[in-house]
N, C-alpha and C positions, 0 to 999 in steps of 0.2 A: 523524447519528451520526459520531463521530470514530473513526478506525481507525489503528492504528500503521502506519508505512510502513517498507519495507526499501530499502536503497541500490540504485540502478541506475547504477553508475559509467559504463557504456558510453554512457548518455544524459546524463550530467552531473547526475543527481539524487541528492542525499545527504540523510540524515536530519538532518544538522547544518546544512543550508542555512538562511539567515536572510532571504533575499529571493527572490522569483519574478518574472521579467520576462516581460511580455506586450507585445511590440512595444516602444514607448518607455515603457510604464507599469511601475513597480516596485511590487510588493505585498509588505509585510512578511509573513513566514511563520515557522513553527517546524518546518521539516522538509519535504522533498519526497522522493517515492519511490513504490515499488509497494505497493499496498494488500495487506496480508496479515493474515488473522484466524487466531487460534489457539483451540483448544478441542475437546473430545471430541465435541461434537454439531454441528460446523460442516458436515461434508461426508462422505458415505459413498463417493462415487465416481461416475464416469460409467457409464451403463448399457452393458455389454458393450464398454467401451473402457479396458482396463487401462493401456495406454500413456499415454493422456491423463490418467488418474487419477494415475499415478505422476508425471507432469510437474506437475500442479496441486498435489499434496501433496509439497512439497519436503522437509519433515521431518514426522515423525509428528504428525498433527492440525493441520498448518498449511496453510491454503488461500491460495494466491496468485492474484490475479485478472488479472495482466498489465495492469492499469490503473495509470497513473501519476497522482499527485495531489500537491497541497500542502495543508498544514494551516495555519490561522490560529489565533491565540489565542482569537478569538470562537467558533470551532467547538469548540475543546477545552473552553472554559467551559460551553457549552451541553450538552455530553455528560455532565457530572457533576451 
């Protein structure tokens, strides 16, 4: 599944990135950043942990996983 990503400028990951480097290997990509999903049915909250819930839900109905990834065109094509 392909998910949209949000910028993480402190780590140098941007949605507009065109390449991802792993050691000496360069991989073409179409964005890098934190995985964030939006929707009314994504997440109700952590059980008895309102602070963690508020941290995870940055904006109304947006769940951010604190995981950084990159997307390739092949991943995007397979998701549609």
